[in-house]
C-alpha positions in Angstrom: -59.9 95.1 63.5 -61.4 94.4 60.1 -65.2 94.4 60.3 -65.6 91.0 58.4 -63.0 89.4 60.6 -64.8 90.5 63.7 -68.1 89.1 62.5 -66.4 85.7 61.6 -64.9 85.6 65.1 -68.2 86.3 66.8 -69.9 83.6 64.7 -67.2 81.0 65.7 -67.6 81.9 69.3 -71.3 81.5 69.2 -71.0 78.1 67.6 -68.5 76.9 70.2 -70.7 78.1 73.0 -73.7 76.2 71.5 -71.5 73.0 71.2 -70.3 73.3 74.8 -73.9 73.9 76.0 -75.0 70.7 74.2 -72.3 68.6 75.8 -73.2 69.9 79.2 -76.8 68.5 78.7 -75.3 65.0 78.0 -75.6 65.1 74.2 -72.9 63.3 72.1 -70.1 65.6 71.2 -67.9 63.1 69.3 -68.8 60.2 67.1 -67.6 56.8 68.3 -67.9 55.4 64.8 -69.1 52.1 66.1 -71.5 49.8 64.2 -75.1 49.6 65.3 -75.4 45.7 65.1 -77.0 43.5 67.7 -74.6 40.8 69.1 -74.9 38.1 71.7 -71.3 36.7 72.1 -67.6 37.5 71.6 -67.4 36.1 68.1 -70.4 38.1 66.9 -69.0 41.2 68.5 -65.7 40.9 66.8 -67.3 40.1 63.4 -69.5 43.2 63.7 -66.4 45.4 64.0 -66.7 46.5 67.7 -63.4 47.3 69.5 -61.5 44.4 71.1 -59.4 44.8 74.3 -56.1 42.9 74.1 -56.5 41.4 77.5 -56.5 37.7 78.4 -59.0 36.5 77.7 -59.8 39.2 75.2 -63.0 41.3 75.6 -65.1 42.9 73.0 -67.3 45.9 73.9 -70.5 46.7 72.0 -72.0 49.8 73.5 -72.9 49.1 77.1 -72.3 45.3 76.7 -69.0 43.5 77.1 -68.3 40.0 75.8 -65.4 37.8 77.0 -63.7 35.3 74.7 -64.2 31.7 75.8 -60.8 29.9 75.9 -61.3 26.2 75.1 -58.7 23.9 76.7 -56.2 22.4 74.2 -56.6 18.7 73.6 -53.9 16.7 75.3 -54.2 13.7 73.0 -54.3 14.0 69.2 -54.8 11.0 67.0 -53.7 11.2 63.4 -54.3 7.5 62.5 -56.7 5.8 62.0 -59.0 8.4 60.4 -62.7 8.7 61.4 -64.8 6.0 59.8 -61.7 4.3 58.4 -61.9 0.6 57.3 -59.5 -1.3 59.4 -58.3 -4.9 59.1 -57.1 -7.3 61.7 -54.1 -5.1 62.3 -53.9 -1.3 62.1 -51.7 1.6 63.2 -52.6 3.9 66.1 -50.5 7.1 65.8 -50.6 10.6 67.1 -49.1 12.8 69.9 -49.9 13.4 73.5 -48.9 15.2 76.7 -50.1 13.0 79.6 -49.0 12.0 83.0 -45.9 9.7 82.9 -46.4 9.6 79.1 -48.8 6.7 79.4 -52.0 6.4 77.3 -54.7 3.8 77.1 -57.1 2.6 74.4 -60.2 0.5 74.1 -61.9 -0.8 71.0 -65.7 -1.3 71.3 -68.1 -3.2 69.1 -71.2 -1.7 67.8 -73.3 -3.1 70.7 -71.0 -1.4 73.2 -68.8 -4.3 74.4 -65.1 -3.9 74.8 -63.2 -6.6 72.9 -59.7 -5.1 72.9 -57.8 -2.8 75.2 -54.3 -1.9 76.0 -51.6 0.7 76.9 -49.0 2.6 75.0 -46.3 5.2 75.6 -45.8 8.7 74.2 -42.2 9.9 73.7 -42.5 13.4 75.3 -39.2 15.3 75.6 -40.3 16.9 78.9 -43.2 17.3 81.3 -46.0 19.4 79.7 -44.7 18.9 76.1 -46.3 16.8 73.3 -44.5 13.7 72.3 -45.3 11.2 69.5 -46.8 7.8 70.0 -47.3 4.9 67.5 -48.2 1.2 67.9 -49.7 -1.6 65.9 -52.9 -3.0 67.2 -54.2 -6.5 66.4 -57.9 -6.4 67.2 -59.0 -10.1 67.1 -62.3 -11.1 65.7 -65.1 -8.4 66.0 -68.6 -9.6 66.2 -70.0 -6.7 64.3 -69.0 -4.7 61.2 -68.4 -1.5 62.9 -67.2 -0.1 66.3 -65.2 2.7 67.8 -61.7 3.4 69.1 -61.2 5.4 72.3 -57.8 6.8 73.3 -57.6 8.4 76.7 -55.7 9.0 80.0 -56.7 7.9 83.5 -57.1 10.7 86.0 -54.6 10.6 88.8 -57.3 12.2 91.0 -60.1 9.7 90.7 -59.2 7.2 88.0 -61.8 8.4 85.5 -61.1 8.5 81.8 -60.0 12.0 80.7 -58.8 13.7 77.5 -60.7 11.1 75.6 -60.6 10.9 71.8 -63.3 8.8 70.1 -62.9 7.6 66.6 -65.7 5.6 64.8 -64.4 2.7 62.8 -65.5 0.1 60.2 -64.1 -3.4 60.3 -63.2 -4.1 56.6 -66.1 -6.3 55.4 -64.1 -7.6 52.5 -61.7 -9.2 55.0 -64.4 -10.7 57.2 -66.3 -13.9 56.9 -69.0 -15.6 58.9 -68.8 -18.9 60.8 -71.1 -20.5 63.3 -70.6 -21.6 66.9 -73.0 -23.9 68.7 -74.2 -23.5 72.3 -77.0 -24.7 74.5 -80.1 -22.4 74.9 -82.5 -22.1 77.7 -86.2 -23.0 77.3 -87.2 -19.5 78.4 -85.5 -18.1 75.4 -86.7 -20.5 72.8 -84.3 -23.4 73.3 -84.7 -26.9 74.7 -81.2 -27.9 75.7 -82.2 -28.7 79.3 -84.5 -31.5 78.1 -82.4 -32.7 75.2 -78.7 -32.4 75.9 -77.7 -33.0 72.3 -79.5 -29.9 71.2 -77.2 -27.0 70.4 -78.1 -23.8 68.6 -76.0 -21.8 66.0 -74.8 -18.3 66.6 -72.9 -16.4 63.9 -69.5 -14.9 64.4 -67.5 -12.5 62.2 -63.9 -13.5 61.8 -61.0 -12.4 59.7 -60.4 -14.5 56.6 -57.9 -17.2 57.4 -56.7 -20.6 56.1 -57.3 -22.0 59.6 -61.0 -21.4 59.5 -62.0 -24.5 61.6 -59.5 -23.7 64.3 -60.7 -20.1 64.6 -64.3 -21.3 64.8 -63.3 -23.6 67.7 -61.5 -20.7 69.4 -64.7 -18.6 69.2 -66.7 -21.5 70.6 -64.3 -21.8 73.6 -64.5 -18.1 74.2 -68.2 -18.6 75.1 -71.3 -16.4 74.6 -71.1 -12.7 75.3 -72.9 -11.4 78.4 -75.7 -10.0 76.1 -76.1 -13.4 74.4 -76.3 -15.1 77.8 -78.7 -12.6 79.6 -81.1 -11.6 76.8 -80.9 -14.5 74.4 -80.4 -17.5 76.8 -77.3 -19.1 75.2 -74.9 -21.0 77.5 -71.8 -23.1 77.1 -71.1 -26.4 78.9 -67.4 -26.1 78.2 -65.1 -25.0 81.0 -63.4 -21.6 80.8 -59.7 -21.5 79.8 -59.7 -24.7 77.6 -57.1 -24.6 74.9 -56.7 -26.4 71.6 -53.5 -28.4 71.5 -53.9 -29.6 67.9 -56.4 -29.8 65.1 -56.0 -31.7 61.8 -58.5 -32.8 59.2 -57.8 -36.0 57.2 -60.2 -37.7 54.8 -63.2 -35.9 56.2 -62.4 -36.6 59.8 -61.4 -33.7 62.2 -59.0 -34.8 64.9 -59.0 -32.2 67.7 -56.9 -32.5 70.9 -57.6 -30.3 73.9 -55.8 -29.8 77.2 -57.0 -31.4 80.5 -59.2 -28.4 81.4 -61.8 -29.7 79.0 -62.8 -32.5 81.5 -61.8 -30.8 84.8 -64.6 -31.3 87.3 -67.0 -32.1 84.6 -69.8 -34.3 85.9 -73.2 -35.6 84.7 -74.1 -37.3 81.4 -76.1 -34.3 80.2 -73.1 -31.9 80.4 -70.7 -34.3 78.8 -73.2 -34.9 76.0 -73.6 -31.1 75.5 -69.8 -30.5 75.4 -69.4 -33.2 72.7 -72.3 -31.8 70.7 -71.0 -28.2 70.8 -67.6 -29.2 69.5 -68.8 -31.6 66.9 -71.6 -29.3 65.5 -69.1 -26.4 65.3 -66.7 -28.5 63.2 -69.3 -30.2 61.1 -70.5 -26.9 59.6 -67.5 -27.2 57.2 -68.0 -29.3 54.1 -64.6 -30.8 54.6 -65.6 -32.4 57.9 -68.0 -35.3 58.2 -66.9 -36.7 61.5 -65.1 -35.6 64.6 -62.7 -37.4 67.0 -62.1 -35.6 70.3 -59.1 -36.3 72.5 -57.6 -34.8 75.7 -53.8 -34.7 76.0 -53.7 -37.3 73.2 -56.2 -39.7 74.9 -59.4 -40.7 73.2 -60.4 -43.4 75.6 -62.0 -42.7 79.0 -62.5 -39.0 78.4 -65.5 -36.8 79.2 -66.9 -39.5 81.5 -70.2 -38.6 83.3 
């Protein structure tokens, strides 16, 4: 054998023996080529370049640590209209897609103070169970009492009736389409009023309503709806008018407003103070308009012998 070849062979054998000896003492024999970056979750681990196991859910291993991918549940209700913080008028489109039990969804519209003033149901048109289907409906929202609110679209749980898969969309009620009117109610002495001692005394409360040609009628409808629970409990307002009263007709001629109600206006109404308060509430609400100087109240067309103490 060539002397030089023999020497080279011996050198290689010695180097191999040294390497094997090092491995036997636990020293690293092969480079893992992994980055030396501190991570604390799956996303950071992947971003740092550590290897990812294609399991479900996926796992990323950084040295002795292993991080599991968090799988977020897919939303079952998706709303495409209206957009977040959109200005909406008295009618707007609710549109999207959903996969919910029996294809039935629900919605509520809240005012800024937290009160629900509109709610309803709608159907998604899903081709099969577990598949998304489109939904679309027109919503007329009535008269909000504030300039902003929120829309909530959700499903009721078949298990316990709770609201699930909820989508919350803040909204603005288009201020250019709103105007302010006043309604007049009694007010307790504890909250700064004196209606209990003087039954003619009524106090104005502002209402936001959509612009309309029938302004006086809408103001009366707001009066008949009565104070909100918050206005009753924390501000002391009260109405002497029965619940469920409807307006049969309203016309204004030569400064006189002729308003006719159904018989519920006088149903089981007793006491001169209450009768006086009812009349004062109606007349004050109509007299806020410069086209009205006087008011004639009738019930089912009768003006005589109505609202008797």
